[in-house]
C-alpha positions as a Python dict, from the first residue, in 0.01 Angstrom:
ca = {
    (1, 'M'): (0, 0, 0),
    (2, 'N'): (-365, -71, 75),
    (3, 'E'): (-330, -15, 449),
    (4, 'T'): (-221, 347, 400),
    (5, 'W'): (-566, 444, 278),
    (6, 'I'): (-780, 167, 430),
    (7, 'A'): (-691, 261, 790),
    (8, 'P'): (-785, 633, 753),
    (9, 'A'): (-1102, 531, 567),
    (10, 'I'): (-1198, 299, 855),
    (11, 'F'): (-1130, 571, 1111),
    (12, 'G'): (-1346, 817, 916),
    (13, 'S'): (-1626, 568, 866),
    (14, 'L'): (-1646, 463, 1231),
    (15, 'S'): (-1614, 819, 1359),
    (16, 'V'): (-1885, 954, 1131),
    (17, 'A'): (-2117, 662, 1211),
    (18, 'S'): (-2087, 696, 1589),
    (19, 'V'): (-2079, 1075, 1621),
    (20, 'G'): (-2339, 1116, 1346),
    (21, 'A'): (-2579, 875, 1520),
    (22, 'M'): (-2521, 1055, 1848),
    (23, 'L'): (-2606, 1391, 1691),
    (24, 'L'): (-2903, 1256, 1496),
    (25, 'S'): (-3062, 1060, 1781),
    (26, 'P'): (-3203, 1362, 1977),
    (27, 'R'): (-3375, 1487, 1660),
    (28, 'M'): (-3568, 1164, 1607),
    (29, 'S'): (-3931, 1134, 1708),
    (30, 'V'): (-4011, 989, 2049),
    (31, 'R'): (-4134, 660, 1905),
    (32, 'H'): (-3793, 609, 1739),
    (33, 'R'): (-3613, 662, 2070),
    (34, 'D'): (-3815, 453, 2311),
    (35, 'D'): (-3669, 169, 2519),
    (36, 'D'): (-3813, -107, 2302),
    (37, 'T'): (-3649, 36, 1990),
    (38, 'N'): (-3322, 80, 2175),
    (39, 'T'): (-3331, -283, 2292),
    (40, 'V'): (-3389, -413, 1940),
    (41, 'V'): (-3108, -197, 1801),
    (42, 'R'): (-2868, -326, 2069),
    (43, 'L'): (-2960, -688, 2009),
    (44, 'F'): (-2923, -644, 1633),
    (45, 'A'): (-2578, -486, 1679),
    (46, 'N'): (-2466, -767, 1911),
    (47, 'I'): (-2506, -1014, 1625),
    (48, 'F'): (-2248, -824, 1424),
    (49, 'V'): (-2020, -780, 1726),
    (50, 'V'): (-1976, -1157, 1745),
    (51, 'M'): (-1937, -1199, 1369),
    (52, 'S'): (-1688, -913, 1348),
    (53, 'S'): (-1478, -1065, 1627),
    (54, 'L'): (-1465, -1400, 1450),
    (55, 'V'): (-1379, -1253, 1109),
    (56, 'F'): (-1115, -1018, 1248),
    (57, 'G'): (-962, -1310, 1438),
    (58, 'L'): (-940, -1503, 1112),
    (59, 'M'): (-773, -1204, 944),
    (60, 'I'): (-512, -1185, 1220),
    (61, 'N'): (-445, -1558, 1194),
    (62, 'S'): (-414, -1539, 814),
    (63, 'A'): (-170, -1246, 831),
    (64, 'K'): (30, -1418, 1106),
    (65, 'N'): (54, -1740, 905),
    (66, 'T'): (165, -1552, 592),
    (67, 'Y'): (430, -1363, 785),
    (68, 'E'): (566, -1669, 965),
    (69, 'S'): (563, -1883, 650),
    (70, 'I'): (764, -1632, 448),
    (71, 'D'): (1000, -1566, 740),
    (72, 'T'): (1070, -1941, 757),
    (73, 'S'): (1117, -1953, 379),
    (74, 'V'): (1367, -1665, 389),
    (75, 'H'): (1571, -1843, 659),
    (76, 'S'): (1565, -2166, 457),
    (77, 'F'): (1655, -1978, 139),
    (78, 'S'): (1954, -1814, 307),
    (79, 'T'): (2070, -2148, 446),
    (80, 'N'): (2054, -2307, 101),
    (81, 'I'): (2257, -2019, -43),
    (82, 'I'): (2531, -2097, 211),
    (83, 'L'): (2515, -2470, 130),
    (84, 'L'): (2540, -2402, -243),
    (85, 'D'): (2841, -2180, -184),
    (86, 'R'): (3005, -2449, 27),
    (87, 'T'): (2951, -2709, -244),
    (88, 'L'): (3091, -2477, -511),
    (89, 'R'): (3391, -2410, -290),
    (90, 'T'): (3445, -2786, -257),
    (91, 'Y'): (3428, -2816, -636),
    (92, 'G'): (3739, -2603, -674),
    (93, 'L'): (3851, -2328, -911),
    (94, 'M'): (3591, -2417, -1174),
    (95, 'G'): (3320, -2315, -929),
    (96, 'K'): (3466, -1972, -854),
    (97, 'E'): (3270, -1789, -1124),
    (98, 'A'): (2942, -1936, -998),
    (99, 'R'): (3037, -1839, -641),
    (100, 'D'): (3107, -1483, -754),
    (101, 'K'): (2769, -1467, -930),
    (102, 'L'): (2600, -1605, -620),
    (103, 'H'): (2769, -1336, -413),
    (104, 'D'): (2649, -1071, -660),
    (105, 'Y'): (2294, -1202, -636),
    (106, 'V'): (2286, -1179, -255),
    (107, 'V'): (2427, -826, -271),
    (108, 'H'): (2157, -739, -525),
    (109, 'A'): (1883, -890, -308),
    (110, 'L'): (1999, -697, -1),
    (111, 'A'): (2014, -372, -200),
    (112, 'N'): (1641, -406, -274),
    (113, 'P'): (1420, -369, 36),
    (114, 'A'): (1159, -605, -105),
    (115, 'A'): (1384, -906, -25),
    (116, 'A'): (1474, -1106, -334),
    (117, 'D'): (1309, -837, -550),
    (118, 'V'): (943, -895, -482),
    (119, 'R'): (857, -567, -653),
    (120, 'R'): (1081, -637, -951),
    (121, 'P'): (1109, -1015, -971),
    (122, 'D'): (1269, -1007, -1316),
    (123, 'D'): (1570, -811, -1185),
    (124, 'G'): (1645, -1066, -917),
    (125, 'G'): (1560, -1344, -1162),
    (126, 'R'): (1829, -1227, -1401),
    (127, 'A'): (2083, -1205, -1119),
    (128, 'L'): (2002, -1560, -1012),
    (129, 'D'): (1995, -1680, -1373),
    (130, 'A'): (2356, -1564, -1402),
    (131, 'V'): (2443, -1814, -1128),
    (132, 'G'): (2270, -2088, -1326),
    (133, 'D'): (2456, -1991, -1645),
    (134, 'A'): (2788, -2010, -1461),
    (135, 'I'): (2698, -2353, -1323),
    (136, 'T'): (2595, -2474, -1669),
    (137, 'A'): (2933, -2367, -1807),
    (138, 'I'): (3121, -2591, -1564),
    (139, 'Q'): (3278, -2894, -1732),
    (140, 'P'): (3356, -3177, -1487),
    (141, 'A'): (3699, -3333, -1521),
    (142, 'D'): (3625, -3669, -1354),
    (143, 'D'): (3350, -3875, -1192),
    (144, 'F'): (3395, -3705, -855),
    (145, 'H'): (3334, -3362, -1003),
    (146, 'Q'): (3052, -3498, -1217),
    (147, 'N'): (2866, -3623, -910),
    (148, 'L'): (2940, -3300, -727),
    (149, 'L'): (2807, -3100, -1020),
    (150, 'I'): (2481, -3295, -1005),
    (151, 'D'): (2444, -3190, -640),
    (152, 'I'): (2525, -2830, -731),
    (153, 'R'): (2255, -2820, -998),
    (154, 'Q'): (1999, -2970, -762),
    (155, 'Q'): (2083, -2712, -497),
    (156, 'Y'): (2056, -2433, -752),
    (157, 'H'): (1715, -2547, -874),
    (158, 'R'): (1599, -2564, -512),
    (159, 'L'): (1709, -2202, -468),
    (160, 'V'): (1516, -2091, -777),
    (161, 'E'): (1205, -2272, -659),
    (162, 'Q'): (1228, -2118, -311),
    (163, 'R'): (1282, -1770, -447),
    (164, 'W'): (975, -1780, -669),
    (165, 'S'): (774, -1929, -385),
    (166, 'I'): (870, -1631, -167),
    (167, 'V'): (787, -1384, -444),
    (168, 'G'): (455, -1553, -517),
    (169, 'N'): (340, -1555, -153),
    (170, 'A'): (450, -1203, -61),
    (171, 'E'): (153, -1009, -197),
    (172, 'G'): (-93, -1077, 85),
    (173, 'A'): (-380, -1321, 122),
    (174, 'I'): (-662, -1116, 281),
    (175, 'P'): (-930, -1042, 18),
    (176, 'M'): (-1062, -687, -12),
    (177, 'P'): (-1432, -788, -18),
    (178, 'L'): (-1388, -947, 326),
    (179, 'I'): (-1229, -627, 458),
    (180, 'A'): (-1514, -418, 312),
    (181, 'L'): (-1775, -645, 473),
    (182, 'L'): (-1604, -629, 811),
    (183, 'V'): (-1580, -249, 794),
    (184, 'A'): (-1953, -231, 711),
    (185, 'W'): (-2033, -441, 1019),
    (186, 'L'): (-1813, -226, 1242),
    (187, 'T'): (-1972, 90, 1104),
    (188, 'L'): (-2315, -45, 1193),
    (189, 'I'): (-2192, -136, 1542),
    (190, 'F'): (-2048, 210, 1603),
    (191, 'A'): (-2368, 369, 1478),
    (192, 'S'): (-2563, 161, 1730),
    (193, 'F'): (-2327, 282, 2003),
    (194, 'G'): (-2399, 641, 1907),
    (195, 'Y'): (-2774, 584, 1907),
    (196, 'R'): (-2916, 742, 2225),
    (197, 'A'): (-2564, 800, 2362),
    (198, 'P'): (-2531, 1117, 2572),
    (199, 'L'): (-2388, 1405, 2374),
    (200, 'N'): (-2079, 1517, 2566),
    (201, 'A'): (-1703, 1544, 2523),
    (202, 'V'): (-1619, 1221, 2708),
    (203, 'V'): (-1842, 1008, 2485),
    (204, 'T'): (-1724, 1181, 2169),
    (205, 'I'): (-1357, 1135, 2259),
    (206, 'S'): (-1425, 769, 2346),
    (207, 'F'): (-1575, 711, 2003),
    (208, 'L'): (-1280, 880, 1829),
    (209, 'V'): (-1021, 691, 2034),
    (210, 'G'): (-1199, 361, 1972),
    (211, 'A'): (-1219, 430, 1599),
    (212, 'S'): (-849, 519, 1586),
    (213, 'L'): (-746, 203, 1773),
    (214, 'I'): (-952, -21, 1545),
    (215, 'A'): (-811, 155, 1238),
    (216, 'T'): (-459, 105, 1376),
    (217, 'A'): (-531, -265, 1433),
    (218, 'F'): (-645, -297, 1071),
    (219, 'Y'): (-331, -117, 956),
    (220, 'L'): (-100, -353, 1145),
    (221, 'V'): (-282, -667, 1030),
    (222, 'L'): (-281, -562, 665),
    (223, 'D'): (81, -450, 696),
    (224, 'M'): (179, -790, 838),
    (225, 'D'): (0, -957, 547),
    (226, 'V'): (254, -796, 308),
    (227, 'P'): (579, -891, 484),
    (228, 'F'): (827, -702, 265),
    (229, 'E'): (664, -358, 286),
    (230, 'G'): (545, -117, 552),
    (231, 'T'): (610, -104, 923),
    (232, 'I'): (632, -478, 996),
    (233, 'Q'): (885, -636, 761),
    (234, 'I'): (1073, -962, 734),
    (235, 'S'): (1426, -915, 863),
    (236, 'D'): (1708, -933, 610),
    (237, 'A'): (1944, -1066, 879),
    (238, 'P'): (1946, -1421, 730),
    (239, 'L'): (2060, -1287, 393),
    (240, 'R'): (2323, -1072, 561),
    (241, 'R'): (2457, -1377, 745),
    (242, 'A'): (2460, -1565, 413),
    (243, 'L'): (2656, -1279, 253),
    (244, 'A'): (2909, -1286, 535),
    (245, 'E'): (2956, -1662, 479),
    (246, 'L'): (3002, -1608, 103),
    (247, 'Q'): (3311, -1394, 152),
    (248, 'P'): (3628, -1558, 16),
}
């Protein structure tokens, strides 16, 4: 996962920039450490403080929207699984094989932590295709069952569409160039903080703690942007409830 190496890289970059500037500042010539230079450096850094806040806010909003959208899709997907099972149960004995295949698919999806096989979409696709094959094999005996079968096929196609929508949107939407640009801005900001900062343990620890908190924030945002992996994951409770409803 990207966040497992991006977060430590951000911590290292911010720490080196701040502590390095703090160590380098006393060795500069007097004309590079006067009040006018310090004022210009602070004003220049403030520009990037505002821009970084705006961009990071957009990243949080993007990750939040991705997470909530997929969470809603998973709940809807699980509900449609239950509805399809109910319709197959209404159909009668001819729908039992399709119900069994649907049950097998949900078991398969729950056995894979990437919900509906995001990592291996073909595996889950084959399991769901087996449901479609069983539905195709059904031969209606009268008009009632013919109309019911039409509903069943529509529900099945809706499931397939929802599944691939979940798989397609589960890889994250935050572009790496934007992350790199934001990290560059933050590195510049931390370097400006270290410029002419007093060299003591309190300041050094403050820089390290600040860098670690920002790196942690990046980790959580990027982790949320990939909802089926990492620390913050979409709950599989809706699928488990669907599996409980699919029991004979």
